NUTIDREN-892128 format. One record per residue (C-alpha): residue number from 1; residue in three letters; x, y, z. Coordinates in steps of 0.1 Angstrom, whole numbers, plus 2048, in hexadecimal, padded with zeros to 3 digits. Layout:
% residues N
ATOM  seq  type   xx   yy   zz
ATOM  NUM   ala    X    Y    Z
...
***
This chain:
% residues 314
ATOM  seq  type   xx   yy   zz
ATOM    1   unk  55A  E32  A53
ATOM    2   unk  54B  E52  A67
ATOM    3   unk  55F  E6B  A7A
ATOM    4   unk  551  E89  A8C
ATOM    5   unk  56C  EA1  A99
ATOM    6   unk  565  EBF  AAE
ATOM    7   unk  543  EC8  AA0
ATOM    8   unk  531  EE4  AAD
ATOM    9   unk  50D  EEC  AA1
ATOM   10   unk  4FB  F0D  AA8
ATOM   11   unk  4D6  F18  AA5
ATOM   12   unk  4D2  F3C  A9E
ATOM   13   unk  4B7  F4B  AB6
ATOM   14   unk  4AC  F70  ABD
ATOM   15   unk  4C0  F6F  ADB
ATOM   16   unk  4E0  F62  AC8
ATOM   17   unk  4ED  F42  ABF
ATOM   18   unk  4E4  F23  AD4
ATOM   19   unk  4FE  F07  AD4
ATOM   20   unk  4EC  EE5  AD0
ATOM   21   unk  50C  ED0  ACA
ATOM   22   unk  52C  EDA  ADB
ATOM   23   unk  54D  ECA  ACF
ATOM   24   unk  540  EA8  AC7
ATOM   25   unk  558  E8E  ABF
ATOM   26   unk  54B  E6B  AB0
ATOM   27   unk  554  E4E  A9B
ATOM   28   unk  543  E31  A8D
ATOM   29   unk  552  E12  A7D
ATOM   30   unk  545  DFD  A60
ATOM   31   unk  528  DE7  A6C
ATOM   32   unk  528  DF6  A8F
ATOM   33   unk  50A  E01  AA3
ATOM   34   unk  50F  E22  AB6
ATOM   35   unk  4F3  E2E  ACD
ATOM   36   unk  4EF  E53  AD7
ATOM   37   unk  4DC  E56  AF8
ATOM   38   unk  4D2  E73  B0E
ATOM   39   unk  4B4  E88  B1B
ATOM   40   unk  49D  E9C  B02
ATOM   41   unk  4AF  EBB  AF5
ATOM   42   unk  4D3  EAF  AFC
ATOM   43   unk  4DB  EB2  AD6
ATOM   44   unk  4D9  E8E  ACA
ATOM   45   unk  4C3  E92  AAC
ATOM   46   unk  4D5  EB4  AA1
ATOM   47   unk  4F6  EA1  AA1
ATOM   48   unk  4E7  E83  A8F
ATOM   49   unk  4D6  E99  A74
ATOM   50   unk  4F6  EAE  A6E
ATOM   51   unk  507  E8E  A61
ATOM   52   unk  4F3  E89  A40
ATOM   53   unk  4ED  EB0  A3C
ATOM   54   unk  4CA  EB1  A4A
ATOM   55   unk  4CF  ECC  A62
ATOM   56   unk  4B4  EE7  A5A
ATOM   57   unk  4B7  F0C  A60
ATOM   58   unk  4BC  F1E  A79
ATOM   59   unk  4D2  F00  A80
ATOM   60   unk  4F6  F02  A72
ATOM   61   unk  51A  EF1  A76
ATOM   62   unk  530  F0C  A83
ATOM   63   unk  550  EF8  A84
ATOM   64   unk  55C  ED4  A85
ATOM   65   unk  560  EB6  A6D
ATOM   66   unk  549  E99  A61
ATOM   67   unk  55D  E82  A4D
ATOM   68   unk  549  E64  A3D
ATOM   69   unk  55A  E4A  A29
ATOM   70   unk  576  E61  A21
ATOM   71   unk  560  E7F  A18
ATOM   72   unk  55F  EA0  A2C
ATOM   73   unk  538  EA4  A2D
ATOM   74   unk  539  EC7  A3A
ATOM   75   unk  549  ED3  A1B
ATOM   76   unk  531  EC2  A02
ATOM   77   unk  517  ED4  9EE
ATOM   78   unk  4F1  ECD  9F3
ATOM   79   unk  4F1  EBA  9D4
ATOM   80   unk  50E  EA6  9DE
ATOM   81   unk  4FF  E9E  A00
ATOM   82   unk  4DE  E93  9EE
ATOM   83   unk  4EF  E78  9DC
ATOM   84   unk  4FF  E6C  9FB
ATOM   85   unk  4DE  E6B  A0F
ATOM   86   unk  4CA  E4B  A08
ATOM   87   unk  4E4  E3C  9F3
ATOM   88   unk  501  E3B  A0E
ATOM   89   unk  4EF  E49  A2D
ATOM   90   unk  4CD  E3F  A35
ATOM   91   unk  4B7  E52  A4F
ATOM   92   unk  49A  E45  A64
ATOM   93   unk  485  E61  A72
ATOM   94   unk  471  E61  A93
ATOM   95   unk  44D  E64  A85
ATOM   96   unk  448  E4D  A69
ATOM   97   unk  426  E5E  A60
ATOM   98   unk  436  E7F  A59
ATOM   99   unk  453  E6F  A45
ATOM  100   unk  439  E61  A2C
ATOM  101   unk  423  E73  A13
ATOM  102   unk  401  E6B  A1B
ATOM  103   unk  3F5  E70  9F5
ATOM  104   unk  40E  E56  9E6
ATOM  105   unk  411  E30  9E9
ATOM  106   unk  42E  E23  9FD
ATOM  107   unk  43B  E13  9DE
ATOM  108   unk  43C  E33  9CB
ATOM  109   unk  44F  E44  9E6
ATOM  110   unk  46A  E29  9EA
ATOM  111   unk  46E  E27  9C4
ATOM  112   unk  472  E4D  9C1
ATOM  113   unk  492  E4C  9D8
ATOM  114   unk  49F  E2E  9C2
ATOM  115   unk  49A  E43  9A3
ATOM  116   unk  4A9  E61  9B1
ATOM  117   unk  4CA  E50  9B7
ATOM  118   unk  4C8  E40  994
ATOM  119   unk  4C9  E1D  9A6
ATOM  120   unk  4AE  E0F  98D
ATOM  121   unk  4A9  E12  967
ATOM  122   unk  484  E15  968
ATOM  123   unk  467  E1C  97E
ATOM  124   unk  45D  DF7  97D
ATOM  125   unk  47F  DEC  989
ATOM  126   unk  47F  E06  9A5
ATOM  127   unk  45D  DF8  9B0
ATOM  128   unk  46A  DD5  9B1
ATOM  129   unk  488  DE2  9C6
ATOM  130   unk  46F  DF2  9DD
ATOM  131   unk  45B  DD2  9E0
ATOM  132   unk  47B  DC0  9EB
ATOM  133   unk  483  DDA  A03
ATOM  134   unk  460  DD7  A13
ATOM  135   unk  463  DB2  A14
ATOM  136   unk  485  DB4  A25
ATOM  137   unk  475  DC9  A43
ATOM  138   unk  455  DB0  A44
ATOM  139   unk  43D  DC3  A2F
ATOM  140   unk  42C  DAC  A15
ATOM  141   unk  433  DB9  9F2
ATOM  142   unk  40E  DBB  9E9
ATOM  143   unk  40B  DD9  A00
ATOM  144   unk  422  DED  9E8
ATOM  145   unk  402  E00  9DC
ATOM  146   unk  3F7  E08  A00
ATOM  147   unk  3F7  E2C  A0D
ATOM  148   unk  406  E35  A30
ATOM  149   unk  3E4  E38  A40
ATOM  150   unk  3DB  E14  A37
ATOM  151   unk  3F8  E08  A4D
ATOM  152   unk  3FE  E04  A73
ATOM  153   unk  418  E1C  A84
ATOM  154   unk  431  DFE  A85
ATOM  155   unk  42C  DF6  A61
ATOM  156   unk  431  E1B  A57
ATOM  157   unk  452  E19  A6C
ATOM  158   unk  45D  DFA  A58
ATOM  159   unk  454  E0C  A37
ATOM  160   unk  46B  E2A  A41
ATOM  161   unk  487  E11  A4A
ATOM  162   unk  482  DFF  A28
ATOM  163   unk  485  E23  A16
ATOM  164   unk  4A6  E29  A2A
ATOM  165   unk  4B7  E07  A23
ATOM  166   unk  4AA  E02  9FE
ATOM  167   unk  4CB  E0F  9F0
ATOM  168   unk  4DF  DFA  A0A
ATOM  169   unk  4F1  E18  A1B
ATOM  170   unk  510  E15  A2F
ATOM  171   unk  502  E27  A4D
ATOM  172   unk  4DE  E29  A5A
ATOM  173   unk  4D6  E46  A71
ATOM  174   unk  4B6  E3E  A86
ATOM  175   unk  4A6  E5A  A99
ATOM  176   unk  492  E4C  AB7
ATOM  177   unk  482  E34  A9D
ATOM  178   unk  46B  E23  AB9
ATOM  179   unk  460  E43  ACB
ATOM  180   unk  43A  E40  ABF
ATOM  181   unk  438  E1C  AC1
ATOM  182   unk  42C  E03  ADE
ATOM  183   unk  446  DED  AEE
ATOM  184   unk  43E  DCE  ADA
ATOM  185   unk  441  DE0  AB9
ATOM  186   unk  462  DF2  AC6
ATOM  187   unk  471  DD1  ACD
ATOM  188   unk  468  DC4  AA9
ATOM  189   unk  475  DE3  A98
ATOM  190   unk  496  DE1  AAD
ATOM  191   unk  49A  DBC  AA3
ATOM  192   unk  494  DC4  A7E
ATOM  193   unk  4AE  DE0  A7F
ATOM  194   unk  4C8  DC9  A8F
ATOM  195   unk  4C1  DAE  A74
ATOM  196   unk  4C4  DC6  A59
ATOM  197   unk  4E4  DD3  A67
ATOM  198   unk  4F3  DB1  A65
ATOM  199   unk  4E6  DA9  A43
ATOM  200   unk  4F0  DC9  A33
ATOM  201   unk  510  DCF  A47
ATOM  202   unk  504  DF2  A4F
ATOM  203   unk  512  E09  A6B
ATOM  204   unk  4F4  E16  A80
ATOM  205   unk  4F1  E35  A95
ATOM  206   unk  4D2  E34  AAD
ATOM  207   unk  4C6  E53  ABD
ATOM  208   unk  4B2  E4A  ADE
ATOM  209   unk  4AA  E56  B01
ATOM  210   unk  4A6  E32  B0B
ATOM  211   unk  4C8  E26  B19
ATOM  212   unk  4B9  E04  B20
ATOM  213   unk  4B1  E00  AF9
ATOM  214   unk  4D3  E0D  AF0
ATOM  215   unk  4E4  DF4  B08
ATOM  216   unk  4D2  DD7  AF6
ATOM  217   unk  4DA  DDF  AD3
ATOM  218   unk  4FC  DF2  AD2
ATOM  219   unk  521  DEC  ACD
ATOM  220   unk  528  E0F  ADC
ATOM  221   unk  516  E2B  AED
ATOM  222   unk  51B  E52  AEF
ATOM  223   unk  50A  E64  B0A
ATOM  224   unk  4FF  E88  B04
ATOM  225   unk  4F6  EA3  B1D
ATOM  226   unk  4F0  EC6  B16
ATOM  227   unk  4FE  EC6  AF2
ATOM  228   unk  51F  EB3  AFD
ATOM  229   unk  527  E90  AFA
ATOM  230   unk  532  E88  B1D
ATOM  231   unk  53C  E64  B1A
ATOM  232   unk  541  E4B  AFF
ATOM  233   unk  54D  E26  AFD
ATOM  234   unk  543  E02  AF8
ATOM  235   unk  522  DFD  B05
ATOM  236   unk  528  DE2  B1D
ATOM  237   unk  543  DF8  B2E
ATOM  238   unk  52D  E17  B2E
ATOM  239   unk  50E  E05  B3D
ATOM  240   unk  523  DF0  B58
ATOM  241   unk  53D  E09  B61
ATOM  242   unk  52F  E2D  B58
ATOM  243   unk  54C  E47  B5B
ATOM  244   unk  535  E66  B5B
ATOM  245   unk  51C  E6D  B76
ATOM  246   unk  503  E76  B5C
ATOM  247   unk  505  E53  B4D
ATOM  248   unk  502  E44  B6F
ATOM  249   unk  4E3  E58  B76
ATOM  250   unk  4D3  E4E  B55
ATOM  251   unk  4D9  E29  B5D
ATOM  252   unk  4CA  E2D  B80
ATOM  253   unk  4AC  E3E  B72
ATOM  254   unk  4A4  E21  B5B
ATOM  255   unk  486  E0A  B69
ATOM  256   unk  48E  DE9  B74
ATOM  257   unk  471  DD0  B7C
ATOM  258   unk  487  DBA  B8F
ATOM  259   unk  491  DD5  BA9
ATOM  260   unk  476  DE0  BC2
ATOM  261   unk  47F  E04  BC9
ATOM  262   unk  475  E27  BC0
ATOM  263   unk  480  E30  B9C
ATOM  264   unk  49E  E4A  B9E
ATOM  265   unk  49B  E69  B8D
ATOM  266   unk  4B5  E82  B83
ATOM  267   unk  4AF  EA2  B98
ATOM  268   unk  4A9  EC3  B87
ATOM  269   unk  4A8  ECB  B62
ATOM  270   unk  4BF  ECD  B44
ATOM  271   unk  4CD  EF0  B40
ATOM  272   unk  4C3  F0B  B29
ATOM  273   unk  4DD  F09  B0E
ATOM  274   unk  4DA  F2F  B07
ATOM  275   unk  4E9  F33  B2A
ATOM  276   unk  4FB  F12  B34
ATOM  277   unk  509  F11  B57
ATOM  278   unk  52F  F18  B5D
ATOM  279   unk  546  EFB  B60
ATOM  280   unk  539  ED8  B59
ATOM  281   unk  515  EDB  B4C
ATOM  282   unk  508  EBF  B60
ATOM  283   unk  516  ECC  B84
ATOM  284   unk  4F4  ED9  B8E
ATOM  285   unk  4E4  EB7  B8D
ATOM  286   unk  502  EA2  B95
ATOM  287   unk  503  E8D  BB6
ATOM  288   unk  52B  E8D  BB5
ATOM  289   unk  532  EB2  BAF
ATOM  290   unk  54E  EC4  BBD
ATOM  291   unk  55C  EE9  BBC
ATOM  292   unk  570  EE3  B9B
ATOM  293   unk  551  ED7  B8A
ATOM  294   unk  53F  EFA  B8F
ATOM  295   unk  55E  F0D  B83
ATOM  296   unk  570  EFA  B67
ATOM  297   unk  563  EEA  B48
ATOM  298   unk  56F  EC5  B46
ATOM  299   unk  586  EB9  B2B
ATOM  300   unk  580  E9C  B14
ATOM  301   unk  595  E7F  B21
ATOM  302   unk  59D  E5D  B12
ATOM  303   unk  59D  E40  B2B
ATOM  304   unk  5A3  E1B  B1E
ATOM  305   unk  591  E20  AFD
ATOM  306   unk  575  E35  B0C
ATOM  307   unk  570  E5C  B0D
ATOM  308   unk  561  E70  B29
ATOM  309   unk  55E  E95  B33
ATOM  310   unk  55E  E95  B58
ATOM  311   unk  575  EA5  B74
ATOM  312   unk  574  E82  B88
ATOM  313   unk  58D  E74  B6F
ATOM  314   unk  5AE  E80  B63
***
């Protein structure tokens, strides 16, 4: 349903272009859950927001292709993209409080989206659809006249999810939807999204830095480091047999309550994308580095249905 090919995204800065996504290749099937994981600043959100055309200046797609349901999204006008957003691609943002208008009721905000896409013939019908969407995410319909400040953080996130799924999109993009929530509410939100995915038959792209969370809910996982997708494949195989040293390090750095040992941390810091290291971008922090890693950029390889960019393979 979705295919990203050779995508490059630059941010224009005073020092020249900064490549935030480099030669990204991804695909998502109908009804599939793909998680994109990696440290902050690796390019996850930039990649995800480029799909529905929500990449804001100074960011811009410089090359590559995004094909969604047979349509090349990079060639569509702003109006054509606006019609796809909401109706075919839903988006859940990180902070629900900044995603909602504090001066309008939650029902009015969801109804506006419905009317913008001509999915209802009247405001009354749109409000009824909004109430049904709120009920689907566990918010009683009598709260349709509530303002965002009258709801808890978890309830606001449910409202944002209701807005994203009210028109039953084919693809839902969730950009770290549980970041500002406590652990119990996080679990409830992820359980809700999983249930909605099954009921509506949606594909889901989850952006997260939490590899343990991604391992619980995903069908496939893509790992990003310094603007590049370094590994991608079925989640069980990626977690149990990582091919890239960065994926291996992320898994080792995940807390485990059943093992009494010092928590592992990846040495060093992610590189400055204005001046990335020569060769493999992970080599200054890699425990399996050798001479070729410092000199030559690894190629993208396909191994038994998985992809990896690392000199240890091939």
